[in-house]
C-alpha positions in Angstrom: 27.2 37.8 16.4 26.3 34.6 14.4 24.7 31.5 15.6 26.0 28.2 14.2 22.5 26.6 14.4 21.2 29.2 12.0 23.8 28.1 9.5 22.6 24.5 9.8 18.9 25.2 9.1 19.2 26.1 5.4 20.5 22.6 4.6 17.4 21.0 6.2 15.1 23.5 4.4 16.7 22.8 1.0 16.2 19.1 1.5 12.5 19.5 2.0 12.2 21.9 -1.0 13.7 19.3 -3.3 10.5 17.2 -3.0 7.3 18.3 -4.7 4.4 18.9 -2.2 1.9 16.0 -2.2 -0.8 18.2 -3.7 1.3 18.8 -6.8 2.1 15.1 -7.2 -1.6 14.2 -7.0 -2.6 17.0 -9.4 0.0 15.8 -12.0 -1.3 12.3 -11.8 -4.9 13.3 -12.3 -4.2 15.5 -15.3 -1.9 12.9 -16.8 -4.7 10.3 -16.5 -7.6 12.6 -17.5 -5.8 14.7 -20.2 -5.5 18.5 -20.1 -8.7 20.3 -20.9 -8.3 23.2 -23.4 -10.0 25.7 -21.0 -8.3 24.4 -17.7 -8.4 27.0 -15.0 -7.3 25.1 -11.9 -7.1 21.7 -10.2 -8.1 21.9 -6.6 -6.7 19.2 -4.3 -8.2 19.1 -0.8 -7.4 16.6 1.9 -10.6 15.0 3.2 -9.1 12.7 5.8 -5.9 10.7 6.4 -5.2 9.3 3.0 -8.2 10.5 1.0 -8.4 13.6 -1.2 -11.1 15.4 -3.1 -9.9 16.7 -6.5 -11.9 19.1 -8.6 -10.9 20.0 -12.1 -12.1 23.6 -12.9 -12.6 24.7 -16.5 -13.9 27.9 -18.1 -12.9 30.5 -20.7 -13.2 33.3 -18.1 -13.9 33.8 -14.4 -17.7 34.1 -15.0 -17.9 30.7 -16.7 -15.8 28.6 -14.4 -17.4 25.2 -13.5 -16.3 21.9 -12.1 -15.8 19.6 -15.1 -14.6 16.6 -13.1 -14.5 15.7 -9.5 -12.8 12.7 -7.8 -12.4 11.2 -4.4 -8.9 9.7 -4.3 -7.1 7.3 -2.0 -3.3 7.9 -2.1 -0.3 6.2 -0.5 2.3 8.1 1.5 4.2 9.0 -1.7 1.1 10.5 -3.3 0.5 7.8 -5.8 -3.2 7.3 -6.5 -4.3 3.9 -5.3 -8.1 4.3 -6.0 -10.4 6.9 -7.6 -14.1 7.3 -7.4 -15.3 7.6 -10.1 -12.6 6.0 -12.1 -10.4 8.5 -14.0 -10.6 7.9 -17.7 -8.9 9.8 -20.6 -11.3 12.6 -21.7 -9.1 15.3 -23.2 
């Protein structure tokens, strides 16, 4: 017994999967502007409120030495493009 509505759902799901999540778009822009640290561990992207995000760039050779090397408060538009950054993101790596 098949349900035709179930057949329609994968098309909608695939459409959403084609777009990168907003966090990944923001992360890519920050790393492109900042440069990629040699000992990069992670880039945390956290939504603070409506269109503002906190981005922390974590570095360290191993788990015991992880630290926040850079931290930014970003304002982004609906597409995830960075409109403003505090402090300003400059090329460091």
